[in-house]
N, C-alpha and C positions, 0 to 999 in steps of 0.2 A: 356147653362146651366147658370139658374141664379146663383147659389154660386158664380160663377167665376167674374160676373157682379156686385154682391152688395160686394164684397170685402171681404166674409167670408174665404176664401183661401187665399188672398192676403191682407196685410196690412202694412206700414210702411211710417213713418213719414218723408217726406224730407224734408231736412232743405236747406236752399240757400246754393247754389254753393256743395253740398255736392255729391260728385264720389262714387258710388257701387265699393265694393271690390272683390264683385262677380261676376263670369262668367260663365255663363250658355251656354249650348252648346248641341241640340239636334242631335242625329242623326238616321235618319227613314231606315228602314230596304225595298225597293223597291223593293223585288225579287216580283216574277208571283204570289207566293204564298200568297202573300199580298193585293192582287186584292178584289175587292168588301168592304163591312162594315168592314173591318181591316183596309184598307188603307183611306178611308173616316172618319172615326172615329180618326186615328192617326192624320190628315190632319185638322180636326176641332180642337183637343188639342192643336196642334203645334199653330195652329190663335191663339185659347185662351192664352197659355202660351207667346206665343209671345207679344200681347196686353199688358199683365199684366205685363213680364216684360221692356217693352219699356214706359210704366207708371209710374213705379217705378224705371226710369233709370238704370237698369238691363242689363247690356251688351249682348246681347243674338246671338248663332249663328244656323241655321237650315239648316242640308246637308240630301240628301237622297243618299242611293246607292243601286248599284244593279251589276249585269255583264252580258257581251256580249260577246262571244266567249271567252277569256284569260282574259278579261281587267275588271278592277273593275271601272262602272261607278258612280262618285258622282259627285251631283250638289246640288248647294249654293242653297237654297231658300230664305233665308237671312241671312245678318251677319250686328252686330252692328257697320262695318265700311263701309256699304254703306252708300253713301251718299244724295240718293235719298228715301226717305221712304215710297213713295208711290210702291214701290217694296214687300211690305206686303203682297201684293195678290197671290207673287209667291207661297206660299203656296200652294195654291190650286191646283197648276199646278203638286201635286206629281200625277205618274202614275205607276202602277204595269209590271215590265218584268226582265227574267233573272233569275240567281242563288242569292247566300248570300255569298257574297265576306266579310265577317266580319275582317277577319283579314286583307284583304287590308285597308280598310275602319278607323281600328283603325291604322295601320300604318301611314297614311295621318293626323288622329285627333293627332297624337304625335307632329307631325312636326308641324302642326298647333298651336297647344297649345305651344310650345317654343317661338311663335311670340306675345304669348298674354299677356298684361303686367298688369294683374291682377292677386293679389296675391292668392284668393280661385277660386277654378276653378272644376263648378260641371257638367259631363256628364254624360247623360240619351242615351242609345240605347233602340230603340225601335224595338222587332223582334219577330216574330213570328214562329222561328224555329231553327234547327239546321243549325251553317252556313258551308259553303264549306269546312272548313279546323277546325275541334276540336279543334286541338292541337294547332294550331299556333294563334288562336283567343285566346284562354285559355294565351298563353304566351306575345301576345300581350297586353289584359287586364290586368295583370299583372304589364307591361310597364308602360301603362297610368296609374296606380295609382301611382303609384311615382309623378305624378304631380298634379293630379287632384282625385277627387269623382268620380268613376266611379257606377251607375247604370244602370241593366238591366231589363230590361220591358218588360217582356214574356207577349205577347198578342195572343198564339197559344197554343196547348196541349201540347207543348213540356218544359215545366217546370222543371220537373227532370234534361233533357239535359242542358238546359240554366243555371240551377244552379251549374254545374261544371265549368262555363264558367265565370260567374259572382258570386263574392263573397255579391253583395249587390244584390240583385233582388227583384222587385216587382211583383206581379202575376196581371196583368193587362188583364186579360180573361175577365174584367166587361167594355167592351170597355165605356161605357157611366160615368164610375167612373174615367179614366185615366185621365182628367183634375185636378180633384181634390186629385188624388193620388202624380201627378207630383207637383202640387203646395204644397203642402203639406211639400215635401223634398226640395225645394225650400225655404218655409218661416222657417224650420227648420236652412236652412244654414244662411238664410239674421241673425237670430236672434243669432246666435253663436257667 
């Protein structure tokens, strides 16, 4: 996507020894319904956002979640604390399986963010549909909003259902526009 590489979506002057005060977290639904184009485009979007954030020295974490049996499987594809930056290619290893344990994934994110030393936190949750437990997910999003700006990115047809869960919801059904949509939100939070 050329606009991401030309810097139209992201631009910031980085001064010597400047430390970003914004932390970005992307949580990707890796349930079975995400297979195909949805997961491919989400993976590409995550890779573009990762490269842009790294270039701008914005700390970022990218995680995927799904379920097997009664367990929530959480996979770190990238985390700003990783010492080896060659692991950026991990984002291409996303695969789809299982259910959508959104509340469990958000519980983990709440604990994780308490350890993140940055003032401003921006969390994107990319999902294609209703989670295993809508009511639990609503409560976890409310709790997470106490410590971060939370943005749901709906890439499936369940936009009305997801709007009940996420107070800030982006209609991401145009998968080719995802990097730009997420980039614009990051840009607004850099400039605030």
